[in-house]
N, C-alpha and C positions, 0 to 999 in steps of 0.2 A: 684745944677747945674744938669740938666738932660743930661745924656750922652747916651740915647737910641737911637738906630739906626733903626727907621722903614723904612721897605721896602714895605710891604703889609699894615700893620696897626700898630701903637703904642699899641694896645691892645694885640699884641702877643709879646711884649717886656717884660721881667720880670726883677726885680731889683736884682735878686739872679741868679746865674747860674742854669741851668735845666737839667736834665737828662731825655731824651726822648727814649723810648723803641720802637723799630720797628719790628713788626712781619709780614712777607710777608703772604699773603693769596693764597691758592692754585688756580691756574687757572681752573682746572676742577670743583671746588666747588663753588667758590665766584668769578670767573672772573678775579682773579689776583689782583694786586695791593697791598697796604699793610695798616696795622693799626697802628698807633702810640698812645701810652699811656704813662702817667707819672708814677712816681715810686709807686703811689697808685693804679695803675691799671685803672684809669680813661682814657677813650678814648679822646684824645685832637685833634687829626687829622686823616682823612681818605683819602687816595690817591687812585683814580681810573684811571686805563690805558685803553689800548686797548680792553681788555676783556669784559669791561663794557661799555665804551664809543664807541666802535666799529670801532674807526679810528686810524689808524697807525700815531704816532707822536703827539698824543693829550693825555694830562694828566689833571686831576682835582684834586685839593686839597680842601677839605672841612674841616669844623671845626667839633669839637666833636659832634654837634646837626645834622650834615648832611648838614649844609648850604654852598654853594659853595663860596670860598673865593679867589681862585687863579686858573686861567686857563692857561695852559702851551701848546705851539704848536711848533713843529719843522717847521721852514720857509722852503718853496719849492720854485719851479720855475726853469727856466733855468740857471739864475746866480748861484743859489744855487747849481745846479747839477754840475756845472763847477768849483766850489770852493773846495779847499781842506780842509775845515772845514764846520761842521754843526752848524746852528745857532738856538737856542731855544729862544722864547720870552715867557715872564710870564707876564700875566695880572691880575691885581686885580679885583674883581668882586664886585660891589655895590649892595645894596638890590634891585635895578631896573634892575639888569642883565647887567649893562654896564661895558664894558672892558676898563681898563687903563693901559698901558704898564708900569710896574714897573722895569723889569730887562730883560737883555738878556745874554745868555751863549753861548760862542762859543767852540766847541771841535773839536780836529783833527779827520778827518774821513777817511784819507789815509795813507798809509805807508809813504808817503812823509813828512807828518806833525806828525807822530809819535813822541813823546817825547815833543812836543810843549805843553805848559801849557794850562789848562782849565780855561778860564778866564770870569769873570762876570761883566757886566757893568750895573749900576743902572740909572734909570731914574727917575726924571730929573738928569742930570749930577751933580756929587758931586765935591769935591775938588781934587780928583785924576785925572790925565791926560789921562792915556790909559786905566786903569781898576780899578776897585773898590775891587773885590775880585778875589782870585786865589785858585785852588784846588791843593793840593800837597798830594802825597802818592798814595795808591791803593785802589780804592772802592772795587775792586773784592776781595781783602783780608780782607776788612772791617777795614782798616787801613789808614785812610786819614783825612786830616784837611782842614779847609777853613780859609785862613788868609786874612786880609784886606790889602790896599796898603801901610800900613806903617810896615807890618810885623807881626801884632799882631793876635793871634789865636782867632778866633770868634766862632769856632765849631770844635770839634774834635770826630771822629767816632771810635767805637772799638766793639770787639765782646764779648759775655758774655762767659767766660772761661768755666763754668759749662756745658752749653749747646752745645758749640762748632758748632754750625750750622749757615750757612749764611742766614737761614731763619728768625734768631733772632739776632738782634744786637742793639747797643744804639748809641746815638749822645748827646754829652754834648754840650749844647749852653751856651755861656757866656751871663753874665748879660748885659742887654741892647741891645742884638742882637735879631732880629725879627725871631722868632721860626718858623712862617708859611714860610718865605722866606728860611730857611734852609731846612725845609722839602721839599719845592718845588725844591731845588737843589738836594736833595736826590733822588727825584722822576725822575729827568732828567738823573742822574748818572745811577739809577736803568734800566731806559729804554735804554741808551747808551749801557749798557753792556748786554743787551738781557734778562733781569730778569723778576720780576713779573707784571711790568706795560707794557711790550711790547708783540706782537703778535707772 
């Protein structure tokens, strides 16, 4: 039985848990964003933010070869401005550059909604009623996890003790879970917290 959960693509789902190392790029040198490697130091994903794309609220996840695989944008407009939450949409990119909505993430953006959970909805709709994934813990402290609607942990974030810097951390992605999707979520959290992908 295949229990993989592709969001972006099945090719980013592994049959074994994967530890992905995330290293932030300095804004002044490389335009910010971050690079993701495996334990063998092979680049598996690259995330570009405002410093490279030139637009606030836009992020791009590329594979290790630099091919665009996921475009993420913060939804705007009057309705969004009046809302107590920010909404981010993630679109998978095909070889022709066409976009298909694959997930949306809502986060509290005001003190009224502080403490409200950060929730992720997958497109097309899955078996969960209100949300598919939820982020628990503190991204700023590099101590958070992503759980599915059944309470199962699909990804866990942590800091490398020896380095002790927020510029270098890791995410353990469970088997069958879409690694590109998890990195897309990390990119949104990075931007929300005003880190390497933001302006």
